[in-house]
C-alpha positions as a Python dict, from the first residue, in 0.01 Angstrom:
ca = {
    (1, 'M'): (0, 0, 0),
    (2, 'L'): (123, -294, -277),
    (3, 'T'): (-125, -501, -76),
    (4, 'V'): (-398, -259, -76),
    (5, 'Q'): (-363, -230, -485),
    (6, 'V'): (-346, -585, -497),
    (7, 'V'): (-687, -668, -326),
    (8, 'G'): (-861, -362, -510),
    (9, 'S'): (-705, -473, -845),
    (10, 'L'): (-824, -831, -784),
    (11, 'A'): (-1205, -701, -723),
    (12, 'F'): (-1182, -434, -993),
    (13, 'L'): (-1056, -688, -1268),
    (14, 'A'): (-1274, -975, -1147),
    (15, 'V'): (-1597, -905, -1384),
    (16, 'T'): (-1359, -948, -1683),
    (17, 'A'): (-1255, -1311, -1585),
    (18, 'L'): (-1587, -1436, -1513),
    (19, 'T'): (-1801, -1296, -1802),
    (20, 'P'): (-1820, -1612, -1989),
    (21, 'F'): (-2027, -1724, -1692),
    (22, 'I'): (-2223, -1442, -1604),
    (23, 'K'): (-2289, -1426, -2017),
    (24, 'T'): (-2431, -1767, -1994),
    (25, 'E'): (-2619, -1775, -1694),
    (26, 'F'): (-2814, -1451, -1782),
    (27, 'G'): (-2816, -1515, -2162),
    (28, 'L'): (-2642, -1181, -2259),
    (29, 'S'): (-2522, -1055, -2559),
    (30, 'S'): (-2166, -976, -2634),
    (31, 'S'): (-2280, -625, -2643),
    (32, 'A'): (-2453, -623, -2329),
    (33, 'V'): (-2132, -784, -2188),
    (34, 'G'): (-1988, -491, -2312),
    (35, 'L'): (-2226, -269, -2163),
    (36, 'L'): (-2152, -414, -1763),
    (37, 'I'): (-1788, -341, -1846),
    (38, 'V'): (-1852, 14, -1936),
    (39, 'A'): (-2065, 46, -1626),
    (40, 'L'): (-1775, -66, -1412),
    (41, 'Y'): (-1530, 157, -1597),
    (42, 'L'): (-1792, 453, -1618),
    (43, 'G'): (-1817, 445, -1180),
    (44, 'Y'): (-1458, 453, -1175),
    (45, 'F'): (-1362, 718, -1429),
    (46, 'L'): (-1664, 945, -1273),
    (47, 'T'): (-1552, 925, -908),
    (48, 'L'): (-1165, 917, -985),
    (49, 'I'): (-1097, 1305, -950),
    (50, 'P'): (-1351, 1342, -640),
    (51, 'G'): (-1231, 1053, -497),
    (52, 'G'): (-839, 1193, -530),
    (53, 'V'): (-970, 1533, -379),
    (54, 'L'): (-1119, 1372, -72),
    (55, 'T'): (-831, 1143, -2),
    (56, 'D'): (-615, 1524, -13),
    (57, 'V'): (-883, 1642, 257),
    (58, 'F'): (-913, 1320, 510),
    (59, 'G'): (-636, 1152, 405),
    (60, 'E'): (-536, 782, 260),
    (61, 'R'): (-589, 593, 539),
    (62, 'L'): (-980, 696, 566),
    (63, 'M'): (-1052, 711, 180),
    (64, 'I'): (-900, 369, 143),
    (65, 'G'): (-1098, 192, 408),
    (66, 'L'): (-1421, 331, 240),
    (67, 'G'): (-1328, 208, -95),
    (68, 'L'): (-1243, -135, 62),
    (69, 'G'): (-1561, -154, 243),
    (70, 'F'): (-1740, -48, -74),
    (71, 'I'): (-1579, -312, -295),
    (72, 'G'): (-1665, -569, -41),
    (73, 'L'): (-2023, -541, 19),
    (74, 'F'): (-2100, -460, -337),
    (75, 'S'): (-1881, -735, -449),
    (76, 'I'): (-2103, -986, -211),
    (77, 'A'): (-2421, -836, -291),
    (78, 'I'): (-2349, -956, -686),
    (79, 'G'): (-2240, -1283, -568),
    (80, 'T'): (-2579, -1307, -377),
    (81, 'G'): (-2802, -1134, -596),
    (82, 'N'): (-3009, -1276, -867),
    (83, 'R'): (-3117, -1000, -1097),
    (84, 'S'): (-2914, -830, -1381),
    (85, 'W'): (-3002, -496, -1269),
    (86, 'I'): (-2815, -565, -945),
    (87, 'L'): (-2518, -706, -1150),
    (88, 'G'): (-2506, -364, -1339),
    (89, 'F'): (-2535, -132, -1069),
    (90, 'G'): (-2294, -362, -848),
    (91, 'L'): (-2056, -306, -1086),
    (92, 'F'): (-2085, 90, -1120),
    (93, 'A'): (-2079, 95, -735),
    (94, 'L'): (-1771, -121, -725),
    (95, 'G'): (-1615, 101, -1012),
    (96, 'C'): (-1670, 374, -751),
    (97, 'G'): (-1524, 237, -483),
    (98, 'Y'): (-1230, 143, -616),
    (99, 'S'): (-1169, 526, -769),
    (100, 'T'): (-1024, 592, -396),
    (101, 'I'): (-744, 313, -424),
    (102, 'P'): (-514, 467, -681),
    (103, 'P'): (-495, 809, -538),
    (104, 'G'): (-499, 661, -164),
    (105, 'T'): (-213, 405, -218),
    (106, 'N'): (-3, 683, -431),
    (107, 'K'): (-53, 948, -132),
    (108, 'G'): (87, 672, 87),
    (109, 'V'): (387, 628, -94),
    (110, 'F'): (434, 996, -110),
    (111, 'D'): (384, 1009, 284),
    (112, 'W'): (613, 727, 354),
    (113, 'F'): (885, 735, 103),
    (114, 'P'): (1157, 984, 94),
    (115, 'P'): (1196, 1202, -233),
    (116, 'D'): (1471, 1032, -351),
    (117, 'Q'): (1290, 692, -341),
    (118, 'L'): (955, 788, -481),
    (119, 'G'): (992, 620, -836),
    (120, 'I'): (1105, 311, -710),
    (121, 'G'): (795, 324, -452),
    (122, 'L'): (526, 420, -696),
    (123, 'G'): (696, 133, -967),
    (124, 'I'): (654, -134, -674),
    (125, 'K'): (283, -21, -599),
    (126, 'Q'): (181, -9, -935),
    (127, 'T'): (286, -357, -1027),
    (128, 'G'): (-7, -464, -759),
    (129, 'V'): (-239, -382, -1063),
    (130, 'M'): (-114, -661, -1306),
    (131, 'I'): (-44, -892, -967),
    (132, 'G'): (-397, -827, -898),
    (133, 'G'): (-524, -903, -1244),
    (134, 'A'): (-291, -1206, -1283),
    (135, 'I'): (-447, -1366, -962),
    (136, 'S'): (-813, -1275, -1060),
    (137, 'A'): (-745, -1456, -1432),
    (138, 'A'): (-591, -1737, -1284),
    (139, 'L'): (-812, -1813, -969),
    (140, 'L'): (-1156, -1678, -1024),
    (141, 'P'): (-1241, -1896, -1360),
    (142, 'F'): (-1103, -2183, -1173),
    (143, 'L'): (-1311, -2118, -851),
    (144, 'A'): (-1637, -2043, -1072),
    (145, 'T'): (-1556, -2400, -1264),
    (146, 'R'): (-1574, -2573, -938),
    (147, 'T'): (-1866, -2390, -772),
    (148, 'D'): (-2083, -2113, -947),
    (149, 'W'): (-1929, -1763, -1058),
    (150, 'R'): (-2103, -1622, -766),
    (151, 'V'): (-1922, -1823, -499),
    (152, 'A'): (-1597, -1662, -681),
    (153, 'F'): (-1747, -1293, -649),
    (154, 'T'): (-1841, -1363, -316),
    (155, 'A'): (-1501, -1470, -211),
    (156, 'V'): (-1377, -1145, -396),
    (157, 'G'): (-1605, -959, -123),
    (158, 'V'): (-1468, -1132, 163),
    (159, 'V'): (-1119, -1069, 34),
    (160, 'S'): (-1173, -709, 16),
    (161, 'L'): (-1307, -665, 390),
    (162, 'V'): (-1038, -887, 508),
    (163, 'G'): (-826, -614, 355),
    (164, 'L'): (-1017, -346, 519),
    (165, 'V'): (-966, -509, 874),
    (166, 'L'): (-604, -568, 803),
    (167, 'L'): (-559, -187, 684),
    (168, 'L'): (-716, -51, 1034),
    (169, 'V'): (-522, -288, 1220),
    (170, 'Y'): (-169, -236, 1085),
    (171, 'S'): (-159, 98, 917),
    (172, 'R'): (-125, 414, 1110),
    (173, 'P'): (-343, 717, 1086),
    (174, 'S'): (-274, 959, 821),
    (175, 'E'): (-285, 1333, 834),
    (176, 'A'): (-541, 1510, 606),
    (177, 'V'): (-346, 1722, 361),
    (178, 'D'): (-5, 1668, 542),
    (179, 'G'): (-111, 1922, 842),
    (180, 'Q'): (-239, 2200, 571),
    (181, 'Y'): (-580, 2234, 806),
    (182, 'D'): (-568, 2274, 1199),
    (183, 'E'): (-831, 2158, 1404),
    (184, 'S'): (-1024, 2431, 1372),
    (185, 'T'): (-1115, 2395, 1044),
    (186, 'T'): (-1439, 2198, 977),
    (187, 'A'): (-1413, 1909, 702),
    (188, 'A'): (-1664, 2140, 464),
    (189, 'E'): (-1436, 2423, 468),
    (190, 'A'): (-1116, 2183, 424),
    (191, 'F'): (-1302, 2048, 145),
    (192, 'R'): (-1382, 2385, -28),
    (193, 'S'): (-1004, 2502, 41),
    (194, 'Q'): (-895, 2205, -130),
    (195, 'I'): (-1126, 2252, -434),
    (196, 'R'): (-1009, 2628, -482),
    (197, 'G'): (-650, 2511, -498),
    (198, 'V'): (-758, 2230, -761),
    (199, 'L'): (-907, 2520, -943),
    (200, 'E'): (-599, 2706, -904),
    (201, 'L'): (-418, 2436, -1100),
    (202, 'Y'): (-611, 2422, -1359),
    (203, 'S'): (-604, 2770, -1428),
    (204, 'Q'): (-224, 2758, -1426),
    (205, 'T'): (-245, 2444, -1674),
    (206, 'R'): (62, 2313, -1516),
    (207, 'L'): (-75, 1967, -1542),
    (208, 'S'): (-205, 1992, -1917),
    (209, 'P'): (74, 1860, -2132),
    (210, 'L'): (108, 1562, -1877),
    (211, 'L'): (-222, 1472, -1916),
    (212, 'L'): (-217, 1477, -2321),
    (213, 'V'): (94, 1235, -2262),
    (214, 'G'): (-116, 1006, -2023),
    (215, 'F'): (-390, 1013, -2287),
    (216, 'L'): (-168, 897, -2565),
    (217, 'F'): (34, 660, -2357),
    (218, 'G'): (-267, 524, -2218),
    (219, 'A'): (-439, 445, -2547),
    (220, 'G'): (-151, 261, -2678),
    (221, 'Q'): (-130, 58, -2342),
    (222, 'F'): (-493, -63, -2296),
    (223, 'T'): (-555, -114, -2690),
    (224, 'L'): (-254, -334, -2703),
    (225, 'M'): (-362, -529, -2417),
    (226, 'A'): (-704, -559, -2601),
    (227, 'Y'): (-604, -685, -2927),
    (228, 'A'): (-242, -822, -2864),
    (229, 'V'): (-390, -1180, -2872),
    (230, 'L'): (-583, -1148, -3168),
    (231, 'Y'): (-316, -992, -3355),
    (232, 'L'): (-63, -1237, -3253),
    (233, 'T'): (-334, -1529, -3400),
    (234, 'E'): (-469, -1351, -3673),
    (235, 'Q'): (-198, -1150, -3812),
    (236, 'V'): (146, -1335, -3733),
    (237, 'A'): (-39, -1677, -3720),
    (238, 'L'): (63, -1806, -3406),
    (239, 'S'): (-190, -2056, -3230),
    (240, 'P'): (-410, -1959, -2949),
    (241, 'T'): (-205, -2108, -2689),
    (242, 'V'): (115, -1973, -2763),
    (243, 'A'): (-28, -1616, -2820),
    (244, 'G'): (-142, -1640, -2479),
    (245, 'L'): (194, -1742, -2330),
    (246, 'L'): (326, -1441, -2513),
    (247, 'Y'): (28, -1232, -2385),
    (248, 'T'): (132, -1325, -2018),
    (249, 'A'): (506, -1267, -2089),
    (250, 'M'): (408, -917, -2195),
    (251, 'Q'): (213, -871, -1846),
    (252, 'L'): (529, -995, -1662),
    (253, 'A'): (749, -786, -1837),
    (254, 'G'): (564, -500, -1755),
    (255, 'V'): (553, -611, -1393),
    (256, 'V'): (961, -602, -1426),
    (257, 'S'): (993, -272, -1621),
    (258, 'R'): (765, -76, -1350),
    (259, 'I'): (1021, -153, -1103),
    (260, 'L'): (1332, -106, -1304),
    (261, 'F'): (1203, 236, -1468),
    (262, 'G'): (1122, 346, -1133),
    (263, 'Y'): (1473, 247, -1005),
    (264, 'V'): (1629, 428, -1331),
    (265, 'A'): (1413, 739, -1271),
    (266, 'D'): (1539, 791, -887),
    (267, 'K'): (1884, 715, -995),
    (268, 'W'): (1982, 897, -1316),
    (269, 'F'): (1655, 1127, -1372),
    (270, 'T'): (1580, 1290, -1036),
    (271, 'R'): (1477, 1610, -1186),
    (272, 'R'): (1431, 1512, -1548),
    (273, 'K'): (1211, 1230, -1536),
    (274, 'H'): (1026, 1343, -1841),
    (275, 'R'): (1334, 1219, -2031),
    (276, 'L'): (1273, 884, -1928),
    (277, 'L'): (917, 911, -2068),
    (278, 'F'): (1045, 1046, -2409),
    (279, 'A'): (1290, 737, -2454),
    (280, 'I'): (1001, 498, -2379),
    (281, 'G'): (789, 654, -2634),
    (282, 'I'): (1061, 665, -2886),
    (283, 'V'): (1175, 288, -2820),
    (284, 'A'): (800, 183, -2805),
    (285, 'F'): (754, 352, -3165),
    (286, 'A'): (1028, 124, -3303),
    (287, 'A'): (898, -218, -3125),
    (288, 'Y'): (575, -126, -3271),
    (289, 'L'): (721, -88, -3634),
    (290, 'V'): (921, -421, -3577),
    (291, 'L'): (609, -637, -3461),
    (292, 'V'): (422, -481, -3750),
    (293, 'S'): (655, -549, -4013),
    (294, 'L'): (645, -932, -3918),
    (295, 'P'): (523, -1136, -4167),
    (296, 'P'): (318, -1462, -4097),
    (297, 'A'): (505, -1749, -3981),
    (298, 'A'): (793, -1523, -3845),
    (299, 'P'): (1036, -1688, -3620),
    (300, 'L'): (895, -1741, -3315),
    (301, 'S'): (1173, -1583, -3121),
    (302, 'V'): (1194, -1275, -3324),
    (303, 'V'): (790, -1239, -3210),
    (304, 'A'): (887, -1300, -2878),
    (305, 'I'): (1159, -1068, -2844),
    (306, 'A'): (940, -785, -3019),
    (307, 'A'): (638, -827, -2827),
    (308, 'T'): (784, -875, -2471),
    (309, 'L'): (979, -554, -2514),
    (310, 'L'): (660, -385, -2650),
    (311, 'G'): (507, -499, -2311),
    (312, 'A'): (753, -375, -2117),
    (313, 'L'): (746, -74, -2260),
    (314, 'S'): (374, -42, -2301),
    (315, 'L'): (298, -99, -1942),
    (316, 'G'): (599, 15, -1783),
    (317, 'Y'): (571, 398, -1773),
    (318, 'N'): (295, 432, -1521),
    (319, 'G'): (519, 476, -1209),
    (320, 'V'): (746, 724, -1371),
    (321, 'Y'): (424, 924, -1530),
    (322, 'L'): (233, 902, -1176),
    (323, 'T'): (559, 1042, -1019),
    (324, 'I'): (593, 1318, -1220),
    (325, 'A'): (201, 1418, -1186),
    (326, 'N'): (261, 1415, -788),
    (327, 'E'): (578, 1583, -822),
    (328, 'L'): (433, 1884, -1037),
    (329, 'V'): (164, 1973, -789),
    (330, 'G'): (334, 1913, -448),
    (331, 'P'): (240, 1656, -140),
    (332, 'E'): (-92, 1842, -55),
    (333, 'Y'): (-262, 1740, -378),
    (334, 'T'): (-115, 1393, -438),
    (335, 'G'): (-467, 1261, -423),
    (336, 'F'): (-570, 1492, -682),
    (337, 'S'): (-273, 1465, -931),
    (338, 'T'): (-322, 1102, -921),
    (339, 'S'): (-655, 1065, -997),
    (340, 'I'): (-635, 1333, -1296),
    (341, 'A'): (-358, 1159, -1396),
    (342, 'I'): (-515, 842, -1449),
    (343, 'T'): (-812, 993, -1569),
    (344, 'A'): (-651, 1101, -1847),
    (345, 'V'): (-511, 758, -1913),
    (346, 'M'): (-847, 589, -1904),
    (347, 'F'): (-985, 866, -2157),
    (348, 'G'): (-743, 714, -2387),
    (349, 'A'): (-846, 355, -2325),
    (350, 'L'): (-1219, 430, -2336),
    (351, 'I'): (-1170, 618, -2695),
    (352, 'T'): (-905, 422, -2883),
    (353, 'P'): (-966, 48, -2868),
    (354, 'P'): (-1275, 119, -3050),
    (355, 'V'): (-1130, 311, -3333),
    (356, 'F'): (-864, 34, -3325),
    (357, 'G'): (-1104, -232, -3432),
    (358, 'L'): (-1301, -24, -3665),
    (359, 'L'): (-991, 75, -3858),
    (360, 'A'): (-906, -324, -3861),
    (361, 'D'): (-1268, -408, -4001),
    (362, 'W'): (-1233, -152, -4269),
    (363, 'T'): (-894, -238, -4397),
    (364, 'N'): (-887, -628, -4332),
    (365, 'T'): (-580, -587, -4164),
    (366, 'Y'): (-449, -490, -3804),
    (367, 'A'): (-115, -316, -3956),
    (368, 'V'): (-292, 65, -4000),
    (369, 'S'): (-446, 12, -3637),
    (370, 'M'): (-106, -81, -3518),
    (371, 'V'): (72, 211, -3686),
    (372, 'L'): (-192, 456, -3538),
    (373, 'I'): (-111, 365, -3197),
    (374, 'A'): (251, 340, -3261),
    (375, 'T'): (251, 705, -3355),
    (376, 'M'): (10, 829, -3055),
    (377, 'T'): (304, 648, -2815),
    (378, 'L'): (569, 839, -3049),
    (379, 'L'): (355, 1143, -3018),
    (380, 'G'): (309, 1117, -2638),
    (381, 'G'): (705, 1058, -2584),
    (382, 'I'): (779, 1381, -2795),
    (383, 'L'): (528, 1600, -2608),
    (384, 'S'): (708, 1458, -2275),
    (385, 'I'): (975, 1721, -2352),
    (386, 'R'): (695, 1993, -2315),
    (387, 'I'): (650, 1860, -1929),
    (388, 'G'): (1054, 1931, -1881),
    (389, 'T'): (960, 2265, -1998),
    (390, 'V'): (697, 2333, -1752),
    (391, 'Q'): (905, 2177, -1474),
    (392, 'T'): (1201, 2393, -1550),
    (393, 'G'): (961, 2701, -1562),
    (394, 'Q'): (803, 2610, -1260),
    (395, 'T'): (1136, 2568, -1049),
    (396, 'A'): (1296, 2898, -1201),
}
């Protein structure tokens, strides 16, 4: 599942690494480049929940296989096409294909890991997102410089199809909905039954507090990553090289913390994982305030400690968050719970960064914007207590 997540993330994040080359070839404006990213995210956002429900009905092996096939074929189409509309449609379709990867890999972890190791299992699996992104950022521009960006995108497609072959050869067949439906049940009947179950979950509103926490944490995570280098260069007066190194340190800290938080959740917060989210929100808020209060030319060691700690906290919550989402609804709805939980996070990612930038432009400083996402993260941590209330009421 980690390998699948790495391969999927490598393809999903390829366009961000290759935007300078794409912009130059097609003569695109910065806003047009932004629309390409929106096309990718929109395809992902719109199909996440359907992809999760279908994963619950048909099993993770089939849906991950379809997703990797979709990603591979449309990555090759982008690399071999010569029209801007092919690029835009291909990115939208690539986003649709990727929508099966998070719910499928999460369901795989829940199917194969014992209950007392789910946190560490999902924590390790979630590092695949960042590993795939790091590989994409490190290798694809290098390959595009030596050859062409189309070759780089085609290579991504080939890697995805190779991943599909390995999945089919080495993974075991998965059972749809953990045996919930017998052989006489048709696919249409199983899908309708799953939809009824999903609607029942909505009516019970058991996921509502968690989704709000996901929105608030996601807003902080993606906004921080979008503006970290700009903040460090313009507000703290670091050189672009040093700021880039600190950005890398923040990402690596996130990789480590995802595994660490998963272990801690399994070891000491077995039935109260929401308390770990609460602690993450409180400490992250304090780290934001430290970073905001640093003057220009502050000691590099202090900046590095604050930024790295903030990276570990803002990027490290995902495994715990997704584990709680899956535990709230049970194994038969793992794909759906993963999809809707990530949709909440992505909603925060789509809404907050533009607001952050507008506030920074209006106030001519990043301080107000940073305090905004710090407050949102704090509120997310506080609202995590409500998740605990829901869990307690559910198990009573």
